[in-house]
Backbone as numpy.savetxt, mean C-alpha at the origin, in Angstrom:
# Nx Ny Nz CAx CAy CAz Cx Cy Cz
14.86 18.83 -61.45 15.12 18.15 -59.92 16.41 17.42 -59.82
17.08 17.12 -60.25 18.36 16.47 -60.11 19.72 17.86 -59.86
18.95 18.82 -60.49 19.73 20.69 -59.93 19.13 20.52 -58.86
18.30 20.53 -58.43 18.06 21.16 -57.03 18.47 19.49 -55.77
18.83 18.34 -56.06 18.91 17.51 -55.29 20.83 17.68 -54.62
21.15 18.25 -56.45 22.77 18.48 -56.41 23.18 19.13 -55.79
22.16 20.31 -55.26 22.69 21.51 -54.89 22.70 21.58 -53.29
21.49 20.67 -52.94 21.18 20.04 -51.63 22.39 18.85 -51.22
22.39 18.57 -51.70 23.79 17.40 -51.60 24.99 18.32 -51.87
25.40 19.90 -51.86 26.52 20.37 -52.00 26.66 21.36 -50.62
25.20 21.82 -50.50 25.19 21.96 -48.92 25.31 21.27 -47.88
25.30 20.77 -48.03 25.05 19.01 -46.79 26.78 18.63 -46.54
27.38 18.41 -47.50 28.64 18.30 -47.84 29.51 19.46 -46.78
29.30 20.55 -46.56 29.56 22.10 -45.92 29.45 21.68 -44.86
28.22 20.84 -44.01 28.23 20.97 -42.79 28.85 19.41 -42.56
29.94 19.30 -42.73 30.62 18.57 -41.52 31.25 18.61 -40.35
31.27 18.00 -39.24 31.46 17.73 -37.71 33.24 18.40 -37.63
33.71 19.19 -37.00 34.85 19.61 -36.88 35.74 18.15 -36.36
36.90 18.21 -36.63 37.84 17.38 -36.43 38.26 16.99 -34.84
38.33 16.33 -34.14 38.61 15.90 -32.65 40.12 16.85 -32.63
40.24 17.27 -31.33 41.77 17.80 -31.26 42.69 16.66 -30.90
43.93 17.44 -31.35 44.30 15.94 -31.48 45.14 15.63 -30.24
45.23 14.26 -30.05 46.03 14.17 -28.94 45.10 14.06 -27.42
43.73 13.77 -27.88 42.16 13.89 -27.20 41.79 12.29 -26.96
42.05 11.76 -27.92 41.38 9.77 -27.60 43.00 9.70 -26.70
44.63 9.93 -26.94 44.87 9.64 -25.52 45.24 9.71 -24.38
44.47 11.23 -24.20 44.09 11.75 -22.66 43.17 11.34 -22.17
42.28 11.04 -22.86 40.77 10.19 -22.64 41.40 9.05 -22.19
41.83 7.89 -22.88 42.28 6.88 -22.46 43.26 7.01 -21.09
44.47 7.65 -21.14 45.23 7.44 -20.02 44.49 8.33 -19.03
43.36 8.97 -19.00 42.00 9.36 -17.44 41.91 8.39 -17.26
41.41 7.37 -18.40 40.61 6.07 -17.65 41.43 5.24 -17.28
42.67 5.14 -17.52 43.73 3.94 -17.31 44.03 4.37 -15.69
44.38 5.94 -15.50 44.25 6.05 -14.04 43.55 5.91 -12.89
42.28 6.26 -13.68 40.67 6.07 -13.00 40.58 4.54 -12.60
41.03 3.54 -13.07 40.76 2.61 -12.89 41.76 1.95 -11.89
42.71 2.29 -12.01 44.09 1.97 -11.11 43.76 2.28 -9.29
43.03 3.58 -9.84 43.06 3.92 -8.51 41.99 3.21 -7.17
42.53 3.02 -5.96 41.07 2.63 -5.31 40.22 3.71 -5.19
38.42 2.95 -5.59 37.34 3.89 -5.36 37.51 4.55 -4.15
37.15 5.47 -3.60 36.69 5.88 -2.23 35.70 5.25 -1.62
36.16 4.72 -0.26 34.80 3.78 0.57 33.80 4.99 0.92
32.73 4.71 1.28 31.84 5.37 1.84 31.20 4.83 3.06
31.10 5.20 4.15 30.65 4.97 5.76 30.09 3.43 5.56
29.30 3.32 4.64 27.73 2.04 4.59 28.66 0.94 4.06
29.91 1.16 3.32 30.76 -0.12 2.55 31.29 -0.05 3.87
32.43 0.36 4.62 33.38 0.32 5.79 32.38 -0.12 6.83
31.19 0.48 7.88 30.59 -0.74 8.36 30.13 -2.36 8.28
29.59 -2.33 6.68 29.34 -3.79 6.23 30.93 -4.68 5.87
31.83 -4.20 5.91 33.25 -4.51 5.68 33.74 -4.83 7.14
33.04 -4.47 8.04 33.82 -4.37 9.60 33.47 -5.35 10.46
33.77 -6.83 10.48 33.79 -8.01 11.29 33.18 -7.45 12.53
33.92 -6.55 13.43 33.32 -6.39 14.97 31.93 -5.77 14.44
31.98 -4.78 13.60 30.44 -4.35 13.78 28.99 -5.41 13.19
29.47 -6.36 12.42 28.60 -7.66 12.34 28.23 -8.14 13.31
29.33 -8.65 13.95 29.08 -9.35 14.63 28.17 -8.60 16.37
28.71 -7.74 16.60 27.43 -6.88 17.33 26.23 -6.88 16.99
26.05 -6.24 15.58 24.93 -6.42 15.08 24.38 -7.49 15.11
24.28 -8.72 14.73 24.16 -10.26 14.97 23.26 -10.37 16.26
24.49 -10.25 17.45 24.39 -10.05 19.01 23.00 -9.39 19.65
23.11 -8.13 18.86 21.60 -7.32 19.32 20.64 -8.06 18.99
20.72 -8.28 17.42 19.61 -9.23 16.79 18.86 -10.48 17.96
19.55 -10.92 17.91 19.83 -12.26 19.30 18.91 -11.84 20.38
19.48 -11.15 21.36 18.96 -10.44 22.22 18.12 -10.02 22.69
17.31 -9.03 20.85 16.06 -8.46 21.03 14.97 -9.51 20.76
15.34 -10.70 20.10 14.24 -11.86 19.47 14.18 -12.17 20.86
15.33 -12.45 22.17 15.18 -13.62 22.82 14.47 -12.65 24.02
14.40 -11.84 24.11 14.03 -10.77 25.04 12.29 -10.70 24.97
12.26 -10.40 23.25 10.62 -10.64 22.54 10.22 -11.76 23.33
10.74 -12.82 22.95 9.94 -13.93 23.44 9.65 -14.33 24.76
10.87 -13.75 25.67 10.58 -14.28 27.09 9.28 -13.25 27.41
9.76 -11.62 27.56 8.37 -11.19 27.49 6.91 -11.30 27.43
6.89 -12.09 26.29 5.87 -12.63 25.91 5.15 -13.62 26.68
6.10 -14.81 27.10 5.51 -15.58 27.70 5.46 -15.49 29.05
5.77 -14.35 29.50 5.61 -14.01 31.22 4.59 -13.11 30.81
4.15 -12.29 30.10 2.76 -12.21 29.60 1.61 -13.27 29.80
2.11 -14.06 28.90 0.74 -14.73 29.06 0.59 -15.60 29.90
1.61 -15.94 30.64 1.60 -17.19 31.93 1.05 -16.04 33.28
1.22 -14.70 33.12 0.76 -14.08 34.64 -0.33 -13.65 34.40
-1.42 -13.23 33.24 -2.73 -12.98 33.23 -3.38 -13.56 32.37
-3.75 -14.59 32.66 -4.92 -15.14 31.43 -6.16 -13.68 30.85
-6.30 -13.94 29.72 -7.48 -13.59 29.05 -8.56 -13.39 29.50
-8.46 -14.66 29.95 -10.17 -15.16 30.99 -10.27 -13.80 31.82
-9.17 -13.53 32.71 -9.46 -13.06 34.02 -9.50 -11.25 33.33
-8.83 -11.05 32.40 -9.40 -9.82 32.08 -11.08 -9.70 31.54
-11.04 -10.48 30.90 -12.45 -10.23 30.62 -13.60 -10.13 31.42
-13.45 -11.17 32.72 -14.25 -11.33 33.82 -14.21 -10.11 34.41
-13.23 -9.59 34.87 -12.85 -8.18 35.76 -13.65 -7.07 34.97
-13.54 -7.17 33.86 -14.19 -5.79 32.74 -15.71 -6.49 32.69
-16.54 -7.17 33.09 -17.65 -7.42 33.21 -18.05 -7.09 34.56
-17.32 -7.51 35.40 -17.67 -7.06 37.24 -18.00 -5.77 37.01
-16.62 -4.91 36.18 -16.76 -3.85 36.69 -18.31 -3.28 36.10
-18.26 -3.36 34.74 -19.57 -2.58 34.28 -19.15 -1.82 33.48
-18.24 -1.05 33.47 -18.20 0.72 33.11 -17.38 0.03 31.96
-16.36 -0.50 31.31 -15.89 -0.53 30.71 -16.41 -1.08 29.15
-14.97 -1.01 27.82 -15.54 -0.60 26.99 -16.41 -2.24 26.63
-15.40 -2.93 27.20 -16.08 -4.64 26.64 -17.54 -4.73 27.22
-17.55 -4.07 28.66 -18.95 -4.29 28.57 -20.07 -3.25 27.47
-19.73 -2.50 27.64 -20.77 -1.92 26.40 -20.67 -2.66 25.35
-19.40 -2.98 25.08 -20.15 -4.37 23.17 -20.30 -4.83 24.35
-20.56 -5.28 25.19 -20.96 -6.75 25.75 -22.70 -7.16 25.63
-22.82 -5.46 25.64 -24.27 -5.23 26.59 -25.57 -4.78 24.77
-24.76 -4.75 23.92 -24.97 -4.66 22.75 -26.66 -4.66 22.37
-27.70 -3.91 21.86 -29.23 -4.43 21.37 -29.45 -4.89 20.53
-30.21 -6.15 20.56 -30.36 -6.83 18.95 -30.67 -5.78 17.93
-30.56 -6.22 17.09 -30.59 -5.37 15.38 -32.25 -5.49 15.60
-32.88 -4.21 14.86 -34.43 -4.36 14.63 -34.24 -4.59 12.88
-34.98 -5.98 12.78 -34.83 -5.71 11.14 -36.29 -4.82 10.53
-36.60 -4.17 11.14 -38.02 -3.20 10.43 -37.57 -2.21 11.19
-36.50 -1.54 11.48 -35.66 -0.51 11.61 -35.81 0.04 9.98
-36.24 1.75 10.20 -36.04 2.79 8.76 -35.42 3.20 9.23
-34.34 3.98 8.38 -33.30 5.39 8.62 -34.48 6.59 8.54
-33.65 7.74 9.42 -34.52 9.03 9.81 -34.88 9.68 8.42
-33.33 9.62 7.84 -33.32 10.09 6.13 -33.96 9.44 4.82
-34.88 9.94 4.49 -35.20 9.24 3.29 -36.76 8.20 3.19
-37.32 8.86 4.32 -38.63 7.67 4.93 -39.67 7.61 3.84
-40.01 9.16 2.42 -40.54 9.33 1.92 -40.50 8.02 1.08
-39.43 7.61 0.52 -38.82 6.64 -0.39 -39.45 5.42 0.32
-39.22 5.32 1.02 -39.84 3.89 2.27 -41.31 4.09 1.68
-42.51 4.82 2.25 -43.35 4.97 2.18 -44.31 4.37 0.50
-43.41 4.74 -0.14 -43.75 4.89 -1.78 -43.51 3.25 -1.98
-42.47 3.02 -1.63 -41.98 1.63 -1.63 -43.01 0.34 -1.19
-43.48 0.78 0.05 -44.54 0.16 0.49 -45.71 -0.06 0.13
-46.19 1.21 -0.54 -47.72 1.23 -1.22 -47.89 0.35 -1.93
-46.52 0.41 -3.20 -46.33 -0.26 -4.47 -46.33 -1.57 -4.13
-45.82 -1.76 -2.82 -45.56 -3.89 -2.40 -47.07 -3.49 -2.21
-47.99 -3.19 -1.29 -49.20 -3.18 -0.23 -50.31 -3.74 -2.25
-49.79 -2.51 -2.71 -50.79 -2.91 -4.25 -50.68 -3.73 -5.19
-49.33 -4.47 -4.95 -48.82 -5.81 -5.74 -49.20 -6.88 -4.98
-49.73 -6.93 -3.61 -50.44 -7.84 -2.81 -51.52 -7.52 -3.21
-52.39 -6.86 -3.12 -53.83 -6.92 -2.76 -54.40 -8.06 -3.93
-55.58 -8.80 -3.54 -55.84 -9.83 -4.45 -56.86 -9.18 -5.94
-56.58 -9.27 -7.36 -57.37 -8.88 -7.72 -58.69 -9.07 -8.18
-59.93 -8.80 -8.25 -60.68 -8.90 -8.48 -61.17 -9.39 -10.18
-62.51 -10.19 -9.96 -62.42 -11.31 -11.22 -61.74 -12.02 -11.73
-61.73 -12.34 -12.52 -61.13 -13.44 -13.54 -60.15 -13.25 -14.11
-59.31 -11.93 -14.20 -58.89 -11.41 -14.65 -59.08 -11.10 -16.41
-60.62 -11.19 -16.74 -60.75 -10.92 -18.01 -61.72 -9.39 -18.44
-61.29 -9.48 -19.27 -61.95 -7.81 -19.32 -63.69 -8.04 -20.10
-64.73 -7.30 -19.24 -66.15 -7.37 -19.54 -66.53 -6.67 -20.57
-67.49 -7.01 -21.62 -67.89 -5.94 -22.10 -69.38 -5.39 -21.71
-69.24 -4.31 -21.24 -70.50 -3.80 -21.13 -71.49 -2.90 -22.09
């Protein structure tokens, strides 16, 4: 077994990786230094974010939109109260609100059209349980 392990070690010793080319580490480090010194290319979003006039314009626009939203909401609430809208719909009698307002009451005894046979079987079983038993519940010997 020692001979087999020695032969395996001998075979693996010949499988060493090749040495890197001369000057490769120096070239890699020099390229990294040059890339580090160069300024990174700024994309459009970075330029927009760093632009003070564009940020001010965005803030002003957001403020104007908020003020417009609040003013429109207040104008609508003072001009047409909610009670007036529902009263008008009830008087007309043909709107969605009128249809919802006149819904019939739910029938507790309503049964679905599909599966009525199952309800009949259940009702018969309930009727059998409710019927009073004759006698005192003891068996009589005849």
